[in-house]
N, C-alpha and C positions, 0 to 999 in steps of 0.2 A: 539529365538523369531523372527517371520517374520518381515522383514523390511517394512516400508511404502514406497510408491513410492517416496515421498519427500526424504527420507533417501537414497534411491537408487540413485536418481539424484544427491544428494549432494556428495555421495561417488564417483560417476562417474566424477563429475566436479573437485573434489579434485585430483583424479588420473590424470585427464587431465592437470591440472595446474602444477603438479609436472613433468609430462612428457614433457610439453612445456618448462619448465626451463632446463631440461636435453637436449632437442633438441637445445636450444639456446647455451648452453655450447659447444655442438658438432659442431654447425655451426661456432663457433669462430675458430675451427680447420680447417674449410673449406675443401679444397680438399687435404690437406696435407697427411692424412692417405692413400688416394688413390694414390697420387703421390709417396709416399714412397713404397707402394706395387708394383706400376708399375716399379719403378727404380730397386727394388729387382729382379723382373722378368726379366727385361732387362739385368741386370748384370749376372744372371744365364744363360741366353741365350748367351751372349757374351763369358762367360767363356767356355761354351760347344763348341761354334764355334771355339774359339782359340785352344782348345784341339784337335778338329777335324783337323784343318789346320796344327797344329804342327805334328800330326800323319801322315798326308798326305805328309808333307815335309820330314819327316824321311823316309817314304817308298820310295819317289822319290830319295833321297840321297843314300839309300841302292841300288836302281836300277842302279844308275850311277856307284857305286862301282862294282856291279856285271857285268855291261856292260864293264867296263874297264878291269876287270879280264878276261872277254871273249875275248877282243881284245889281251891281252897279251898271252893268250892260243893260239889264232889263229896265232899271229905273231911267236910264238915258233914253231907251226906246220908247218908254211910256211918255216921257217928256216930249219926244219928237212927235209921237202920234197925237198927243193932246194939242200940239201946235197945228197939226194937220186938220183937226176937227173944225177949226175956224175957217178952213178953206174948202170944205166939202160942198159939192154942188147938188147932190141928191141923197136920198135915204140909203141907197145901196152902198155908196162910198162911206156914209156915216156908220152903217152897220159893220162894214168890213174893218174900219179903223177901230171901232169900239171893241170888236172881237179880238183884234190884235192886242189892245190894251188889257183886255181880260186875260188873254193867254200869258202875257208878260207878268201880270199880277199873280197868276197861279204859279208861274215859274219862281217868282220871288218867295211865295209861301213855301213851296217845296224845298227851296234852298235854305230858307230860314229854319225849317223843321229838321233838315239834314244837318245843319250846323249845330243845332241843339243836341241832336243825337250824338254827333261826333264829339262835342265838348263833354258830354256825360261819359262817353267811352274813354276819352282822354283822361278824365279825372280818375276813373276806375283803374285804367292801365297804369297811370302814374303811381297810384297807391301800390299796385303789384310790383312795379319797377322799383320803388323805394324799398319795399319789403325784401325783394330779391337782392338788391345791393347790400342791404343790412346783413342778410344771410351769407352773402359772399364774403363780407368783411369778417364776420364771425368765423366762417370756415377757414379763411386765410390765417387768422390768429391761432385757431386750433391746430392748423397744419404746422405753423411755425413752432408751437410748443411741442407737438408730437415729434417733429423732425429733430428738434433739439434734444429731446429725451433719447430718441433712437441713435442719434450721432454720438451722444455721450456713452451709451451702452456699447455701441459698435466699436467706438474708439478704445474702450477698455478691454474688449475681448477679441478684436479683429486679428491682432498679432498671434494670439494663441490659436484662434481658429485656422488661420493661414498655415501655421506650423502643423496642426493636426490634419488638415486637408492634404498637405504634402506627404505626411506619414501614411495617410490612407491610400494615396495614389501609389506610394512605394510598396505598401503591404499588399496591395491588390495584384502586383506583378507576380507574387508567389502563388496566386490562385489561378487554376486553369479556367479557361473561358466558360466551359459548361457550368462549373460550380459558381462562378462569378454571376452568371445569369440567374441561377436559382437563388443565390444570396440576395441579389437586388430585387428580384420579384417578391421574395418573402419580406424584405424590408419595406417595400412599398405597400404590402398587404396589411401591415399593422401600424397603428398610429404611433406606438412607442418605438417603431423601427427595429425591433428585435427579430433578427433572423436566426441567430445562433444563441442558444440558451444552455444553462447548466442544470444539473440535477440538484434540487434543493429539497431536503427532507423527503426523499423518495418520490418527488414530484417534478414535473416539468416547470421550470421557473417562468416559462412564458404564459402557459394557460392554467398552471396549478393543478393539472390532473395527475393522478397517481401513475407512476411508471412501474410496470410489473418487474419483479425481482430478476427474472431471466433477461429482460431487456436491459436492465441496469448493468448486469454482468457483461453483456455484449458491448454496451457503451464504454465500460471501463477497459475492455480488452482492446479497443481502438483498431479493430480489424476491418470494420466497414463503417460507412457513414450511415447513421441511424437518425430517422426523423420521428418526431412525436406523432403518434397515431391520432391525436386529437386536433392539434393545431398546425402540424406540418413543419414546425421549426426543426432545425438541425440541433441535435442534442450532444453535449459534451459532458465528461465527468468532472467532478470537483478538483481532482488532482491535476488534470490538464490545465484547468483555469489557473491554479497556483503556479504551475510550471511556466506558463506563458507570462504571468505577471512578474515572476522572479526574473525571467530572462529579459523582460522589458526594462526592469529597474537596473539590472546589471548592465 
């Protein structure tokens, strides 16, 4: 059976009142869900950064070990070449061995310089690592507190919210698909989620702009769905609001 305009308006207002109650419950939680999400993202980022720094520190420590081994090899080569100097037979051999000793000595200097640079970088990165670990611990403690607060608030209101969500789902069954789409589009357009509003002191209670007397009369007649010419919300009269609220209580 086709609904009358009045029935459609009452169904829309009922759905709006249920959603408004849900919105109020969620407002009690405030920014906590967002703060929890931000902290979880921050922790994930810090953990990734710590893992990256730890990997870089391991690589630098391995490089130092390799450089020290290179120094040992060069020192052993120098010792070997110095022994060969006592056995040279001509200046050409002497110059060649001396050149090898000089090359090995330069390699030692390069490795020693690289070790100093790596040790300096390790100290710097270790400070960054320690500071990041400290930030991670702080973020984890903050998350624990925020999650506790959110769980407490959610625990206190979850049952009521679930009941209201079930009521909203049931109420929406009485609204035709086209009107439902318009309703949800309007709800998503405004931060307060108001898609259907009443007349309040001759004004739209959504945007507070004055409603012309003739339009107010048409709204009260409930013969067609009228939207506010300023904000686009669906308008209902005060008496309809009271009728829906009385029927809900009953």
